[in-house]
ZATOR-557165 format. One record per residue (C-alpha): residue in three letters; x, y, z; residue number from 1. Coordinates in Angstrom, 3 decimals, decimal comma. Example, Ala and Ser with C-alpha at 12.3 -4.5 7.8 and 13.67 -1.06 7.14 Angstrom:
2
<atom code="ALA" u="12,300" v="-4,500" w="7,800" pos="1"/>
<atom code="SER" u="13,670" v="-1,060" w="7,140" pos="2"/>
This chain:
340
<atom code="UNK" u="9,773" v="-25,360" w="-97,793" pos="1"/>
<atom code="UNK" u="11,744" v="-26,893" w="-100,366" pos="2"/>
<atom code="UNK" u="14,473" v="-24,289" w="-99,953" pos="3"/>
<atom code="UNK" u="14,402" v="-25,127" w="-96,218" pos="4"/>
<atom code="UNK" u="15,407" v="-28,457" w="-97,193" pos="5"/>
<atom code="UNK" u="18,053" v="-27,906" w="-99,288" pos="6"/>
<atom code="UNK" u="19,338" v="-25,478" w="-96,830" pos="7"/>
<atom code="UNK" u="19,435" v="-27,651" w="-94,000" pos="8"/>
<atom code="UNK" u="21,831" v="-30,091" w="-95,922" pos="9"/>
<atom code="UNK" u="24,072" v="-26,993" w="-96,275" pos="10"/>
<atom code="UNK" u="23,944" v="-26,591" w="-92,741" pos="11"/>
<atom code="UNK" u="24,845" v="-30,507" w="-92,480" pos="12"/>
<atom code="UNK" u="27,381" v="-29,931" w="-94,600" pos="13"/>
<atom code="UNK" u="29,248" v="-27,437" w="-93,052" pos="14"/>
<atom code="UNK" u="29,537" v="-29,019" w="-89,652" pos="15"/>
<atom code="UNK" u="31,607" v="-31,419" w="-91,040" pos="16"/>
<atom code="UNK" u="34,257" v="-28,209" w="-91,180" pos="17"/>
<atom code="UNK" u="34,086" v="-28,131" w="-87,322" pos="18"/>
<atom code="UNK" u="37,320" v="-27,866" w="-85,588" pos="19"/>
<atom code="UNK" u="39,254" v="-27,034" w="-88,976" pos="20"/>
<atom code="UNK" u="38,307" v="-23,694" w="-90,395" pos="21"/>
<atom code="UNK" u="39,696" v="-21,639" w="-87,417" pos="22"/>
<atom code="UNK" u="38,688" v="-17,697" w="-87,867" pos="23"/>
<atom code="UNK" u="37,042" v="-19,217" w="-91,287" pos="24"/>
<atom code="UNK" u="33,470" v="-20,219" w="-91,262" pos="25"/>
<atom code="UNK" u="31,825" v="-22,983" w="-91,765" pos="26"/>
<atom code="UNK" u="30,044" v="-23,274" w="-94,946" pos="27"/>
<atom code="UNK" u="28,442" v="-26,139" w="-97,208" pos="28"/>
<atom code="UNK" u="26,728" v="-25,464" w="-100,576" pos="29"/>
<atom code="UNK" u="24,009" v="-27,829" w="-102,497" pos="30"/>
<atom code="UNK" u="23,757" v="-27,697" w="-106,302" pos="31"/>
<atom code="UNK" u="20,037" v="-28,330" w="-107,459" pos="32"/>
<atom code="UNK" u="19,217" v="-29,378" w="-110,814" pos="33"/>
<atom code="UNK" u="15,264" v="-30,578" w="-111,584" pos="34"/>
<atom code="UNK" u="14,786" v="-31,574" w="-108,160" pos="35"/>
<atom code="UNK" u="17,735" v="-33,640" w="-107,544" pos="36"/>
<atom code="UNK" u="20,934" v="-32,796" w="-105,821" pos="37"/>
<atom code="UNK" u="23,985" v="-33,060" w="-108,573" pos="38"/>
<atom code="UNK" u="26,544" v="-31,655" w="-106,371" pos="39"/>
<atom code="UNK" u="27,749" v="-30,828" w="-103,041" pos="40"/>
<atom code="UNK" u="30,593" v="-29,379" w="-101,205" pos="41"/>
<atom code="UNK" u="31,989" v="-27,594" w="-97,667" pos="42"/>
<atom code="UNK" u="34,805" v="-26,019" w="-96,282" pos="43"/>
<atom code="UNK" u="37,090" v="-28,482" w="-95,078" pos="44"/>
<atom code="UNK" u="39,986" v="-26,899" w="-93,459" pos="45"/>
<atom code="UNK" u="41,840" v="-23,306" w="-92,808" pos="46"/>
<atom code="UNK" u="43,082" v="-22,267" w="-96,535" pos="47"/>
<atom code="UNK" u="41,091" v="-24,871" w="-98,329" pos="48"/>
<atom code="UNK" u="38,817" v="-24,178" w="-101,312" pos="49"/>
<atom code="UNK" u="35,498" v="-22,829" w="-99,894" pos="50"/>
<atom code="UNK" u="32,268" v="-24,804" w="-100,206" pos="51"/>
<atom code="UNK" u="31,072" v="-23,096" w="-103,859" pos="52"/>
<atom code="UNK" u="34,238" v="-23,948" w="-105,221" pos="53"/>
<atom code="UNK" u="34,212" v="-27,356" w="-103,939" pos="54"/>
<atom code="UNK" u="30,903" v="-28,273" w="-105,395" pos="55"/>
<atom code="UNK" u="31,354" v="-26,226" w="-108,661" pos="56"/>
<atom code="UNK" u="34,419" v="-28,397" w="-109,556" pos="57"/>
<atom code="UNK" u="31,993" v="-31,217" w="-109,279" pos="58"/>
<atom code="UNK" u="29,788" v="-30,149" w="-112,133" pos="59"/>
<atom code="UNK" u="31,141" v="-31,502" w="-115,071" pos="60"/>
<atom code="UNK" u="28,792" v="-29,865" w="-117,429" pos="61"/>
<atom code="UNK" u="28,682" v="-26,084" w="-116,306" pos="62"/>
<atom code="UNK" u="26,656" v="-25,232" w="-119,115" pos="63"/>
<atom code="UNK" u="23,755" v="-27,014" w="-117,075" pos="64"/>
<atom code="UNK" u="24,359" v="-24,492" w="-114,109" pos="65"/>
<atom code="UNK" u="22,112" v="-21,829" w="-115,899" pos="66"/>
<atom code="UNK" u="19,651" v="-24,203" w="-114,910" pos="67"/>
<atom code="UNK" u="20,098" v="-24,911" w="-111,260" pos="68"/>
<atom code="UNK" u="19,575" v="-23,386" w="-107,895" pos="69"/>
<atom code="UNK" u="22,379" v="-22,999" w="-105,809" pos="70"/>
<atom code="UNK" u="22,145" v="-23,568" w="-101,895" pos="71"/>
<atom code="UNK" u="24,666" v="-22,084" w="-99,228" pos="72"/>
<atom code="UNK" u="24,186" v="-20,838" w="-95,938" pos="73"/>
<atom code="UNK" u="27,003" v="-17,812" w="-96,129" pos="74"/>
<atom code="UNK" u="26,778" v="-15,163" w="-98,425" pos="75"/>
<atom code="UNK" u="29,388" v="-15,841" w="-101,354" pos="76"/>
<atom code="UNK" u="32,931" v="-13,968" w="-100,409" pos="77"/>
<atom code="UNK" u="33,468" v="-10,727" w="-102,787" pos="78"/>
<atom code="UNK" u="37,299" v="-10,229" w="-102,195" pos="79"/>
<atom code="UNK" u="40,383" v="-12,311" w="-102,695" pos="80"/>
<atom code="UNK" u="41,820" v="-13,619" w="-100,010" pos="81"/>
<atom code="UNK" u="43,845" v="-16,793" w="-99,196" pos="82"/>
<atom code="UNK" u="41,473" v="-18,120" w="-102,203" pos="83"/>
<atom code="UNK" u="39,730" v="-16,368" w="-105,259" pos="84"/>
<atom code="UNK" u="36,515" v="-14,443" w="-104,509" pos="85"/>
<atom code="UNK" u="33,476" v="-16,932" w="-104,851" pos="86"/>
<atom code="UNK" u="31,518" v="-13,706" w="-106,364" pos="87"/>
<atom code="UNK" u="33,684" v="-14,227" w="-109,645" pos="88"/>
<atom code="UNK" u="32,933" v="-18,039" w="-109,769" pos="89"/>
<atom code="UNK" u="29,443" v="-17,247" w="-109,960" pos="90"/>
<atom code="UNK" u="29,694" v="-14,514" w="-112,367" pos="91"/>
<atom code="UNK" u="32,244" v="-17,017" w="-114,691" pos="92"/>
<atom code="UNK" u="29,353" v="-19,635" w="-114,345" pos="93"/>
<atom code="UNK" u="26,250" v="-18,422" w="-113,345" pos="94"/>
<atom code="UNK" u="23,172" v="-20,245" w="-112,109" pos="95"/>
<atom code="UNK" u="19,391" v="-19,804" w="-112,420" pos="96"/>
<atom code="UNK" u="18,789" v="-19,436" w="-108,510" pos="97"/>
<atom code="UNK" u="21,387" v="-18,765" w="-105,367" pos="98"/>
<atom code="UNK" u="19,413" v="-19,321" w="-102,189" pos="99"/>
<atom code="UNK" u="21,783" v="-17,557" w="-98,967" pos="100"/>
<atom code="UNK" u="21,369" v="-18,346" w="-95,141" pos="101"/>
<atom code="UNK" u="22,859" v="-15,160" w="-93,983" pos="102"/>
<atom code="UNK" u="24,859" v="-12,092" w="-95,079" pos="103"/>
<atom code="UNK" u="28,154" v="-12,211" w="-94,468" pos="104"/>
<atom code="UNK" u="29,086" v="-10,157" w="-91,151" pos="105"/>
<atom code="UNK" u="32,541" v="-9,447" w="-92,767" pos="106"/>
<atom code="UNK" u="32,440" v="-5,800" w="-93,719" pos="107"/>
<atom code="UNK" u="34,324" v="-6,766" w="-96,364" pos="108"/>
<atom code="UNK" u="31,551" v="-8,752" w="-97,997" pos="109"/>
<atom code="UNK" u="28,383" v="-7,718" w="-96,034" pos="110"/>
<atom code="UNK" u="25,802" v="-7,624" w="-99,041" pos="111"/>
<atom code="UNK" u="28,543" v="-6,809" w="-101,363" pos="112"/>
<atom code="UNK" u="28,245" v="-10,530" w="-102,948" pos="113"/>
<atom code="UNK" u="24,970" v="-10,636" w="-103,321" pos="114"/>
<atom code="UNK" u="25,127" v="-7,183" w="-105,277" pos="115"/>
<atom code="UNK" u="27,850" v="-8,514" w="-107,589" pos="116"/>
<atom code="UNK" u="25,337" v="-11,654" w="-108,492" pos="117"/>
<atom code="UNK" u="22,144" v="-9,441" w="-109,063" pos="118"/>
<atom code="UNK" u="24,217" v="-7,483" w="-111,319" pos="119"/>
<atom code="UNK" u="25,044" v="-10,648" w="-113,239" pos="120"/>
<atom code="UNK" u="21,423" v="-11,451" w="-113,520" pos="121"/>
<atom code="UNK" u="21,198" v="-14,502" w="-110,714" pos="122"/>
<atom code="UNK" u="18,031" v="-14,691" w="-108,787" pos="123"/>
<atom code="UNK" u="18,938" v="-14,579" w="-105,303" pos="124"/>
<atom code="UNK" u="16,766" v="-15,257" w="-102,192" pos="125"/>
<atom code="UNK" u="17,900" v="-14,299" w="-98,756" pos="126"/>
<atom code="UNK" u="17,687" v="-15,419" w="-94,802" pos="127"/>
<atom code="UNK" u="16,320" v="-18,543" w="-95,412" pos="128"/>
<atom code="UNK" u="16,733" v="-20,800" w="-92,169" pos="129"/>
<atom code="UNK" u="18,952" v="-17,273" w="-90,951" pos="130"/>
<atom code="UNK" u="18,566" v="-18,190" w="-87,530" pos="131"/>
<atom code="UNK" u="20,268" v="-21,772" w="-87,876" pos="132"/>
<atom code="UNK" u="23,097" v="-20,233" w="-89,573" pos="133"/>
<atom code="UNK" u="23,724" v="-17,588" w="-87,382" pos="134"/>
<atom code="UNK" u="23,985" v="-20,194" w="-84,848" pos="135"/>
<atom code="UNK" u="26,157" v="-22,741" w="-86,511" pos="136"/>
<atom code="UNK" u="28,687" v="-19,717" w="-87,375" pos="137"/>
<atom code="UNK" u="28,586" v="-17,720" w="-83,956" pos="138"/>
<atom code="UNK" u="32,344" v="-18,730" w="-83,454" pos="139"/>
<atom code="UNK" u="32,864" v="-16,333" w="-86,842" pos="140"/>
<atom code="UNK" u="30,272" v="-13,713" w="-86,258" pos="141"/>
<atom code="UNK" u="32,139" v="-13,316" w="-82,788" pos="142"/>
<atom code="UNK" u="35,774" v="-13,326" w="-84,508" pos="143"/>
<atom code="UNK" u="34,577" v="-10,891" w="-87,088" pos="144"/>
<atom code="UNK" u="32,768" v="-8,391" w="-84,484" pos="145"/>
<atom code="UNK" u="35,181" v="-8,771" w="-81,437" pos="146"/>
<atom code="UNK" u="38,749" v="-9,977" w="-83,102" pos="147"/>
<atom code="UNK" u="38,287" v="-12,693" w="-80,130" pos="148"/>
<atom code="UNK" u="37,813" v="-16,428" w="-79,712" pos="149"/>
<atom code="UNK" u="34,510" v="-17,833" w="-79,263" pos="150"/>
<atom code="UNK" u="35,025" v="-18,769" w="-75,789" pos="151"/>
<atom code="UNK" u="33,649" v="-22,298" w="-74,088" pos="152"/>
<atom code="UNK" u="33,724" v="-22,913" w="-70,454" pos="153"/>
<atom code="UNK" u="33,168" v="-26,194" w="-69,300" pos="154"/>
<atom code="UNK" u="33,846" v="-28,015" w="-66,234" pos="155"/>
<atom code="UNK" u="32,619" v="-30,991" w="-64,126" pos="156"/>
<atom code="UNK" u="30,839" v="-30,900" w="-60,911" pos="157"/>
<atom code="UNK" u="29,580" v="-33,237" w="-58,298" pos="158"/>
<atom code="UNK" u="26,024" v="-33,224" w="-57,085" pos="159"/>
<atom code="UNK" u="26,721" v="-31,255" w="-54,537" pos="160"/>
<atom code="UNK" u="28,814" v="-28,796" w="-56,152" pos="161"/>
<atom code="UNK" u="32,435" v="-29,190" w="-56,008" pos="162"/>
<atom code="UNK" u="34,736" v="-29,779" w="-58,978" pos="163"/>
<atom code="UNK" u="37,406" v="-31,521" w="-57,534" pos="164"/>
<atom code="UNK" u="39,572" v="-31,725" w="-54,386" pos="165"/>
<atom code="UNK" u="42,565" v="-29,818" w="-53,416" pos="166"/>
<atom code="UNK" u="45,207" v="-32,251" w="-53,534" pos="167"/>
<atom code="UNK" u="44,134" v="-34,977" w="-55,626" pos="168"/>
<atom code="UNK" u="42,639" v="-36,061" w="-58,821" pos="169"/>
<atom code="UNK" u="38,602" v="-36,600" w="-58,473" pos="170"/>
<atom code="UNK" u="36,870" v="-38,737" w="-61,557" pos="171"/>
<atom code="UNK" u="33,508" v="-36,927" w="-61,734" pos="172"/>
<atom code="UNK" u="32,347" v="-37,696" w="-65,376" pos="173"/>
<atom code="UNK" u="31,398" v="-41,056" w="-66,412" pos="174"/>
<atom code="UNK" u="32,891" v="-42,756" w="-69,733" pos="175"/>
<atom code="UNK" u="29,847" v="-42,014" w="-71,879" pos="176"/>
<atom code="UNK" u="30,089" v="-37,932" w="-70,919" pos="177"/>
<atom code="UNK" u="34,163" v="-38,674" w="-71,555" pos="178"/>
<atom code="UNK" u="33,616" v="-39,521" w="-75,119" pos="179"/>
<atom code="UNK" u="30,921" v="-36,550" w="-75,637" pos="180"/>
<atom code="UNK" u="34,258" v="-34,301" w="-74,459" pos="181"/>
<atom code="UNK" u="36,369" v="-36,240" w="-77,044" pos="182"/>
<atom code="UNK" u="33,990" v="-35,017" w="-79,518" pos="183"/>
<atom code="UNK" u="34,080" v="-31,379" w="-78,348" pos="184"/>
<atom code="UNK" u="37,997" v="-31,508" w="-78,606" pos="185"/>
<atom code="UNK" u="37,549" v="-31,962" w="-82,454" pos="186"/>
<atom code="UNK" u="35,488" v="-29,529" w="-82,986" pos="187"/>
<atom code="UNK" u="37,894" v="-26,790" w="-81,614" pos="188"/>
<atom code="UNK" u="40,857" v="-25,079" w="-81,994" pos="189"/>
<atom code="UNK" u="42,256" v="-24,446" w="-78,474" pos="190"/>
<atom code="UNK" u="42,269" v="-25,336" w="-74,542" pos="191"/>
<atom code="UNK" u="43,111" v="-23,555" w="-72,147" pos="192"/>
<atom code="UNK" u="43,899" v="-24,831" w="-68,367" pos="193"/>
<atom code="UNK" u="45,296" v="-23,427" w="-64,933" pos="194"/>
<atom code="UNK" u="48,291" v="-24,250" w="-62,995" pos="195"/>
<atom code="UNK" u="46,546" v="-25,861" w="-60,799" pos="196"/>
<atom code="UNK" u="44,568" v="-27,916" w="-63,202" pos="197"/>
<atom code="UNK" u="48,016" v="-28,866" w="-64,900" pos="198"/>
<atom code="UNK" u="49,328" v="-29,871" w="-61,432" pos="199"/>
<atom code="UNK" u="46,444" v="-31,690" w="-59,576" pos="200"/>
<atom code="UNK" u="44,405" v="-33,692" w="-62,896" pos="201"/>
<atom code="UNK" u="47,828" v="-33,961" w="-65,320" pos="202"/>
<atom code="UNK" u="45,546" v="-33,799" w="-68,061" pos="203"/>
<atom code="UNK" u="46,304" v="-35,086" w="-71,622" pos="204"/>
<atom code="UNK" u="44,213" v="-32,493" w="-73,434" pos="205"/>
<atom code="UNK" u="44,549" v="-34,376" w="-76,389" pos="206"/>
<atom code="UNK" u="42,274" v="-35,939" w="-79,530" pos="207"/>
<atom code="UNK" u="42,093" v="-39,864" w="-78,907" pos="208"/>
<atom code="UNK" u="38,860" v="-40,854" w="-79,834" pos="209"/>
<atom code="UNK" u="37,722" v="-38,931" w="-83,103" pos="210"/>
<atom code="UNK" u="39,208" v="-37,748" w="-86,086" pos="211"/>
<atom code="UNK" u="40,164" v="-34,068" w="-86,277" pos="212"/>
<atom code="UNK" u="43,109" v="-31,759" w="-85,692" pos="213"/>
<atom code="UNK" u="44,958" v="-31,353" w="-82,021" pos="214"/>
<atom code="UNK" u="43,975" v="-28,638" w="-80,353" pos="215"/>
<atom code="UNK" u="46,536" v="-25,882" w="-79,100" pos="216"/>
<atom code="UNK" u="47,269" v="-26,730" w="-75,310" pos="217"/>
<atom code="UNK" u="47,506" v="-23,861" w="-73,530" pos="218"/>
<atom code="UNK" u="48,668" v="-23,255" w="-69,833" pos="219"/>
<atom code="UNK" u="47,970" v="-20,060" w="-67,313" pos="220"/>
<atom code="UNK" u="50,188" v="-19,409" w="-64,451" pos="221"/>
<atom code="UNK" u="53,450" v="-19,543" w="-63,036" pos="222"/>
<atom code="UNK" u="56,052" v="-22,038" w="-61,306" pos="223"/>
<atom code="UNK" u="55,046" v="-24,648" w="-64,100" pos="224"/>
<atom code="UNK" u="56,751" v="-27,879" w="-63,165" pos="225"/>
<atom code="UNK" u="58,221" v="-29,111" w="-66,152" pos="226"/>
<atom code="UNK" u="58,206" v="-32,761" w="-65,356" pos="227"/>
<atom code="UNK" u="54,637" v="-33,021" w="-65,813" pos="228"/>
<atom code="UNK" u="53,578" v="-35,792" w="-67,924" pos="229"/>
<atom code="UNK" u="51,456" v="-33,211" w="-69,733" pos="230"/>
<atom code="UNK" u="54,419" v="-31,854" w="-71,638" pos="231"/>
<atom code="UNK" u="55,669" v="-35,170" w="-72,857" pos="232"/>
<atom code="UNK" u="52,715" v="-35,213" w="-75,279" pos="233"/>
<atom code="UNK" u="54,615" v="-33,215" w="-78,381" pos="234"/>
<atom code="UNK" u="51,280" v="-31,512" w="-79,450" pos="235"/>
<atom code="UNK" u="52,182" v="-27,969" w="-79,846" pos="236"/>
<atom code="UNK" u="51,261" v="-25,345" w="-76,704" pos="237"/>
<atom code="UNK" u="51,029" v="-21,798" w="-75,109" pos="238"/>
<atom code="UNK" u="52,683" v="-21,342" w="-71,920" pos="239"/>
<atom code="UNK" u="50,685" v="-17,743" w="-70,462" pos="240"/>
<atom code="UNK" u="53,398" v="-16,346" w="-67,522" pos="241"/>
<atom code="UNK" u="55,176" v="-14,098" w="-66,413" pos="242"/>
<atom code="UNK" u="57,754" v="-16,516" w="-65,297" pos="243"/>
<atom code="UNK" u="59,754" v="-17,943" w="-68,780" pos="244"/>
<atom code="UNK" u="61,334" v="-21,054" w="-67,900" pos="245"/>
<atom code="UNK" u="64,749" v="-22,069" w="-68,869" pos="246"/>
<atom code="UNK" u="63,937" v="-25,064" w="-70,705" pos="247"/>
<atom code="UNK" u="60,719" v="-25,122" w="-72,095" pos="248"/>
<atom code="UNK" u="60,280" v="-27,876" w="-74,610" pos="249"/>
<atom code="UNK" u="60,620" v="-27,143" w="-78,223" pos="250"/>
<atom code="UNK" u="56,752" v="-27,903" w="-78,900" pos="251"/>
<atom code="UNK" u="55,698" v="-25,165" w="-76,093" pos="252"/>
<atom code="UNK" u="56,127" v="-21,302" w="-76,602" pos="253"/>
<atom code="UNK" u="55,868" v="-18,849" w="-73,831" pos="254"/>
<atom code="UNK" u="54,080" v="-15,789" w="-73,894" pos="255"/>
<atom code="UNK" u="53,980" v="-12,910" w="-71,265" pos="256"/>
<atom code="UNK" u="50,517" v="-12,559" w="-71,112" pos="257"/>
<atom code="UNK" u="48,276" v="-13,134" w="-67,866" pos="258"/>
<atom code="UNK" u="45,230" v="-10,858" w="-68,477" pos="259"/>
<atom code="UNK" u="42,517" v="-12,989" w="-69,868" pos="260"/>
<atom code="UNK" u="41,415" v="-10,225" w="-72,412" pos="261"/>
<atom code="UNK" u="44,913" v="-10,017" w="-73,694" pos="262"/>
<atom code="UNK" u="45,116" v="-13,710" w="-73,893" pos="263"/>
<atom code="UNK" u="42,132" v="-13,584" w="-75,970" pos="264"/>
<atom code="UNK" u="43,490" v="-11,510" w="-78,484" pos="265"/>
<atom code="UNK" u="47,009" v="-13,176" w="-78,794" pos="266"/>
<atom code="UNK" u="45,109" v="-16,250" w="-79,393" pos="267"/>
<atom code="UNK" u="43,052" v="-14,700" w="-82,181" pos="268"/>
<atom code="UNK" u="46,215" v="-13,673" w="-83,632" pos="269"/>
<atom code="UNK" u="47,288" v="-17,360" w="-83,926" pos="270"/>
<atom code="UNK" u="43,523" v="-18,044" w="-85,911" pos="271"/>
<atom code="UNK" u="42,131" v="-19,374" w="-83,025" pos="272"/>
<atom code="UNK" u="38,538" v="-19,139" w="-83,539" pos="273"/>
<atom code="UNK" u="36,987" v="-21,330" w="-80,586" pos="274"/>
<atom code="UNK" u="38,459" v="-21,485" w="-77,189" pos="275"/>
<atom code="UNK" u="37,436" v="-24,158" w="-74,688" pos="276"/>
<atom code="UNK" u="38,623" v="-23,454" w="-70,983" pos="277"/>
<atom code="UNK" u="38,770" v="-26,468" w="-68,957" pos="278"/>
<atom code="UNK" u="39,698" v="-25,161" w="-65,326" pos="279"/>
<atom code="UNK" u="40,228" v="-24,540" w="-62,782" pos="280"/>
<atom code="UNK" u="37,915" v="-22,510" w="-60,657" pos="281"/>
<atom code="UNK" u="40,120" v="-19,634" w="-60,868" pos="282"/>
<atom code="UNK" u="40,492" v="-19,532" w="-64,427" pos="283"/>
<atom code="UNK" u="37,293" v="-19,620" w="-65,864" pos="284"/>
<atom code="UNK" u="36,072" v="-17,040" w="-63,042" pos="285"/>
<atom code="UNK" u="38,527" v="-14,724" w="-64,193" pos="286"/>
<atom code="UNK" u="36,953" v="-14,834" w="-67,423" pos="287"/>
<atom code="UNK" u="33,356" v="-14,938" w="-66,117" pos="288"/>
<atom code="UNK" u="34,290" v="-11,989" w="-64,436" pos="289"/>
<atom code="UNK" u="34,880" v="-9,697" w="-67,190" pos="290"/>
<atom code="UNK" u="32,292" v="-11,202" w="-69,232" pos="291"/>
<atom code="UNK" u="34,602" v="-12,897" w="-71,792" pos="292"/>
<atom code="UNK" u="32,849" v="-16,402" w="-72,078" pos="293"/>
<atom code="UNK" u="30,260" v="-16,815" w="-74,511" pos="294"/>
<atom code="UNK" u="28,961" v="-20,135" w="-73,829" pos="295"/>
<atom code="UNK" u="28,978" v="-22,851" w="-70,573" pos="296"/>
<atom code="UNK" u="28,909" v="-26,664" w="-70,851" pos="297"/>
<atom code="UNK" u="28,273" v="-27,823" w="-67,077" pos="298"/>
<atom code="UNK" u="28,491" v="-31,625" w="-66,338" pos="299"/>
<atom code="UNK" u="26,754" v="-32,841" w="-63,386" pos="300"/>
<atom code="UNK" u="27,312" v="-36,570" w="-61,806" pos="301"/>
<atom code="UNK" u="24,135" v="-36,836" w="-60,004" pos="302"/>
<atom code="UNK" u="25,333" v="-39,953" w="-58,083" pos="303"/>
<atom code="UNK" u="28,383" v="-38,379" w="-56,636" pos="304"/>
<atom code="UNK" u="28,686" v="-35,731" w="-53,593" pos="305"/>
<atom code="UNK" u="32,154" v="-34,924" w="-52,526" pos="306"/>
<atom code="UNK" u="30,883" v="-32,849" w="-49,466" pos="307"/>
<atom code="UNK" u="34,043" v="-30,865" w="-49,601" pos="308"/>
<atom code="UNK" u="36,801" v="-29,614" w="-52,144" pos="309"/>
<atom code="UNK" u="37,045" v="-27,243" w="-54,868" pos="310"/>
<atom code="UNK" u="33,506" v="-25,163" w="-55,530" pos="311"/>
<atom code="UNK" u="32,632" v="-24,780" w="-59,111" pos="312"/>
<atom code="UNK" u="32,434" v="-21,500" w="-60,229" pos="313"/>
<atom code="UNK" u="29,885" v="-19,026" w="-59,548" pos="314"/>
<atom code="UNK" u="27,707" v="-17,624" w="-62,579" pos="315"/>
<atom code="UNK" u="26,762" v="-14,022" w="-62,979" pos="316"/>
<atom code="UNK" u="23,171" v="-13,292" w="-62,421" pos="317"/>
<atom code="UNK" u="21,028" v="-13,200" w="-65,830" pos="318"/>
<atom code="UNK" u="24,140" v="-13,684" w="-68,339" pos="319"/>
<atom code="UNK" u="22,863" v="-17,180" w="-69,222" pos="320"/>
<atom code="UNK" u="19,913" v="-19,714" w="-70,069" pos="321"/>
<atom code="UNK" u="19,625" v="-23,099" w="-70,269" pos="322"/>
<atom code="UNK" u="19,684" v="-23,647" w="-74,525" pos="323"/>
<atom code="UNK" u="19,987" v="-27,514" w="-73,865" pos="324"/>
<atom code="UNK" u="20,006" v="-30,726" w="-71,446" pos="325"/>
<atom code="UNK" u="21,440" v="-33,696" w="-72,099" pos="326"/>
<atom code="UNK" u="21,515" v="-36,921" w="-69,826" pos="327"/>
<atom code="UNK" u="23,960" v="-39,917" w="-69,872" pos="328"/>
<atom code="UNK" u="22,924" v="-42,624" w="-67,170" pos="329"/>
<atom code="UNK" u="23,293" v="-40,616" w="-63,932" pos="330"/>
<atom code="UNK" u="25,436" v="-37,933" w="-65,664" pos="331"/>
<atom code="UNK" u="23,530" v="-34,704" w="-67,446" pos="332"/>
<atom code="UNK" u="25,362" v="-32,050" w="-69,191" pos="333"/>
<atom code="UNK" u="23,645" v="-28,649" w="-69,436" pos="334"/>
<atom code="UNK" u="24,480" v="-26,340" w="-72,161" pos="335"/>
<atom code="UNK" u="24,293" v="-22,239" w="-71,453" pos="336"/>
<atom code="UNK" u="24,144" v="-19,695" w="-73,849" pos="337"/>
<atom code="UNK" u="24,601" v="-15,920" w="-73,301" pos="338"/>
<atom code="UNK" u="21,592" v="-13,886" w="-73,164" pos="339"/>
<atom code="UNK" u="21,353" v="-12,015" w="-76,677" pos="340"/>
């Protein structure tokens, strides 16, 4: 029970890195001495020190580490990348116990970190709150196994199943849900919309109400109107198109890619760990059709009936289940997860 309590704290710390670690994992670390937390750390951003380093640096007297238990939700890395191997940190400053939430799915680690630490004489305990740890790092796990971003498809629909009009913007979500959507933007690396959504809704797709990195803004389509107010925002973006515009803004670049899988492969190379597709229907449906969506977030305004317009995307049979549901006055959000 005690191990689970401290591992929960690791997960809380790890979540502070949402939207900042890109293709790196979300990791938190807690150091406990005589049942008291004496140091904490988390991986704050891509390329920044790992959680274990942050925590160890806060322990002034390293000699007490041999009496400490160290908790981390992901196995310490065993290779040198952008930062030194965390396993070497433990070898130089051995602790009494190491408690790990899950093994690293990266084949370059995958148990090698644990093996090194056991050889160094450190007692190790594995798989504490393993399911919760895996759920938190689902984007990292996918990036390792598929070399693609974790894909979230999101839309707002009326009570009768329409997501908008063919010629004018329709406000569907209420102010509370709009705030939730802003929070999501602080937790992802990139957005993708189609040309029709750009033309009709003229979205800003920027982060306004929460602190964090501005997501990369991506557009899929041809015959893009560069006079759209969307391009006045200087947040970097990518235009996936077969028609390269002559005067594309300097903060945007064009790529001759239109198929969904090609887009995901390219974004992974750009260190995009999580992609949210906001519309429109055709764009979302193309990713669903190719079985490339990992999660759905569907907002429904139960007080609004449009009676006509653009229908919501069609969900594939038996691919998703409702993981959670939230209500914000007359709006609901259903979170759908892929069936394992």
